N, C-alpha and C positions, 0 to 999 in steps of 0.2 A: 675442606679442600673444595676448590670450586670447579665446577664443571663447564669448560669453555664450549664444549659441543652444544649445549643446551641454550648458552646466552648469545648466539652470534646475531640474532634478529632484534635485540631489544633496543640497541642503539638506534637502529634504522626506523623502529615503530615510534620511539620517544621523538626523534628528530620529525617525522612525519605529522604526529600530533602538534608539535610547537609549529610547524609551518602553517597547518590550518589554522591555528588559533590566531597567528599573526596576519593570515590573509583575510580572515573574517573580521579582525580589527580594522584592516585597512580599508576594505570593501564599505564598511559602516561609516568610517570618517569620509571617504570620497562621496558617498550619498548625500551625507549632511551637508557636505561643501558645494554640492550642486544644488542643493535647496537653498543653500545662503546665496550663491550666486542669482538664482531665479528671483529670490525676495528683493534683491539689489537692483537689478534690472526692472522689476516692477516698478519700484520707488522711484528709480530715475525717469522712466516712463511717465510717472504721475507728475512729477516735478517738470518735466518738459511740457507737458500738457497745460499744467497751470501757467507757465511762463507765455507759452504761445496764447492761451485764453486772455490774458492780461494785455498783451499786444492787439489783438484781435478787437477786445473791447475799446481800447484807445483810438484804432483806427476806425471803428464804427462812429465813436464820438466825432472824431476828427473829419470824417467824411459828410457827416450831418452839418459840422459847423463851417465846412468849405462850400456848402450848398448857398450860403448867403441868405437872402430873404426867402428861398425856396425850402429851408430847413424845416423839418417837421418839429424841432424844439420850438418853433414859434407858431405852431399850428393854433387856432382858437379852439374853444370846446365844442362848437358846431362842426369844424373840420375832422375832430376825433370822433365825435358821434357818428359820423357817416360810416366811419370804419370800425363801429363797435368798441372804441376805444383801444384797439390793439392794431398795431402797424408792424409789418415784417421788415426789417432794414436788411437789404441786400448789399454787401458791399465786396467788389471785384477782389477777387484773389483770397477772402477769408474761407477758411474752412468749416467756421462755425455757424450757427443759426442765432440771429439777434431778434428780438422783440421788443418793440417800444410801446408801453402800456400808459395810459392817461390815469394818473391817480388823484385827479381834481374830482372829488365826491358830488358836488352840486352843480348848479347852474352857472356859479360865478367863479372867476379865478380867485386864489387862494393869496392870502398875505405871504410875502417871503419869510423863510426862517429868520430868527433874530440875527440882526448885524450890529456891528458897533456903530457904523456910518449910516443909519436910516434915511432912506429918501421918500418922502411924501410922491404917492401917485405911482409907485411902482407895485406890481403885483408879480405873482410867480406862476408859471406853467409848471407844476410838478409832474414829472415822468419817471417811470422805472424801464431801465434797460435790461432784459435778461438775456443773456448769452450762454449757449451751451455747445459745448465742443465734444465729439466723439473721439476716442483714442483707443490704443492697445490693437491687439490681434484681431483682425476681423471687427474693427471698432466696437468691440464689446463692452467699454466702458464709457462714461461720459462724464465731465466736469462742467460745473454750472457757475455762473456769476451773476449777481443782482447788483446794478448799479443804481443810486438815485439821482435824479438831475433836476435841478430848480433853475429855470430858465428865466431870467428878469423880464418882465414886459412892462410897457408904459401903459396904464390905464388911463384912457382919454376922459372918462366920467369922474376919476379923483382928481385929475388936474385943472378942471374948468371950475 
């Protein structure tokens, strides 16, 4: 025979235990979901910074090309030597910092990289454009891109 008076709270206690277990599982799943959202946002921020950096590198190159004969891509080795072989490029509207470095190691200009249609008397001014961009909350991260530039120049010594 079953004693009803002694079993009145058993169902209530069992229901409360089940409710606590389900609540614990829900809280765990919600916290891992918020971590996933944070990771996704960080990846999107990095991707956005990469694309912005590519655009700013192209803007820096276009800015120098648009300077015409005053372009630092056309500088001689002596002009680079006056600035310790490093020049800061400041482009209006760019959030990044760009540095142009002379990569010619000696006193003479270098032959251009090999090409199918070689032209006698053409030498290259080889430079490296380093661009960095800070991104993220409080600019706590940065992304950098290095671009090689080979500007063709006419060597008057080789054409005579």
